[in-house]
N, C-alpha and C positions, 0 to 999 in steps of 0.2 A: 818639113816632112812631116807627115800625119800618121799616127799611129792608130790602128783600128780599136775601138772601144774606149779610147781615152779622148776626152775632149780637150781642146785648147784652153788655155787660162782665160782667154779672151772671151770664150763662150759662157763661162760661169757667171750667173747674175748675182750681184751682190744682195745680201739680205735687206729687207725693208727697215727702216728706222723704226724702232718700237718706242713706244711711250715709256717715260720712266716708271717702274713699277711704285705702286703706293707704299707707303712706310706702314708696317703693321706693328702696332705697339704690343709689347709683352706685358701681361698683367703683373702688377707689382707683388713681388714676393713679400709676405708678412713676416716679420722678424718675430721669434718667440718673445713673449712678454716677459720671461724669466731669464735671468743671465744664465749661461750655459754650465756654470760651476756651482749654482745654487742647490743646496742640499733639500731633497723632497722627502719627508719621512713616509716610510712604509705604513699602510693601513693594517695593523694587526688583526683586526676583526675580519678581514678578507683573506686571511692566511689559509692556504688549503694544504693539508700534509701531502708530502711527495715522496715520502719513503727514504729521507737521507739522515745522516748523523750531523749534528751541528754542536758548536760549543755554546752552551748557556750559562747564566750565572745566577746563583742562589745564594743570597745575603753575601755578595761579592766574591763568593768562591766559584770558580769555574767548574763546571761539569758537563759531560757528554749526554746530549739528549738525542733521541730517535724519533723523528718525524714520522710516525706510523699511520699510513693512509688508510689502513683497515681498523684503526682503533674504534672501539664502541664504547658508549656510556650506558649505565643502566639505571633506570629510575625505578625505585621501590616504592610501592603504596601499600600501606597498612590500613585495612578496613575492619572496624569493630562494630559496623552497624548490626550484624547478627547477634553479637553478644549483647549489646545494647538492648536489642529488642527481647531477647530472653530474660534479661533483668527487669525490664519493664513489665513484662507479663507476670514474673515472680511477684513484683510490688503490687500490681493490680489484685493478683489471686490472694495475697496477704490481706490487702484492705477488704476484699469480699469476704474471706473467711472470718475476720475480726468482727465485721458487722453481723454476719450471720450467728456467731458465737454469742454475741452480746443481746440478739433478739430471741435467742432458743430459750424456750421454757422447759423443754424436755432434758432432764440432768444427763442421761445417758448420750443423747444427740449432742449437747453442749460440750461434753467431755471429748467425744469422737472429733467434733470440729476444733476444739483446742489443741488436740493432739496433731491434727492435720496444719493447724497455724503454726505450731512449733516446729514441724518439720519444714514448712515453707521458709520461716524465719531463719533456720539453720543453713538451709540451702543458699538463701539470699545473702547471708553473712559471708558465705564462703565465696560467691561469686560476684559479690558487688564491691570489686576492688581493681585496682590498675594491674596487680600481677596476673589475675584471671583473665582480665581484658587482653592484656599482651600475649598471654600463653593460647588463647583461643581465637585471636584475631585472624583474619584471612590476608596473607601477604602475597602480593603479586608484583612480578618483575617485568619491566618493559624496556626493551632494547632501544636505544636512541642512536640513529646513524648520523 
């Protein structure tokens, strides 16, 4: 008996024999050169702050440190160039007044030059020292991120 829409087993054609598929070789997996349990030290210079607390040690004593990602450092620069120029000008003025006073023949003019020379020497003795340089130096701060 024949059923409509279904073919008999005899009418199904067997599939053609296919050639064996070629063997595909998988690339060799390279094994790591280090043993999996080998300790690799952390590069301390590449440490970036991430905002966590951690235990640190200072002289063998544990202490809690905060890894602040917004920590800033500040660089201070002290500039004494302006003060040094002022002192250098006073020294030149002192030298010029001393030469003029030595060459001057007019007694009144010579006395006036010697008074000016004395004032310059006094001012120079007050300014030509480290304390004056430090007090009058220009200090600048630079933030380093």
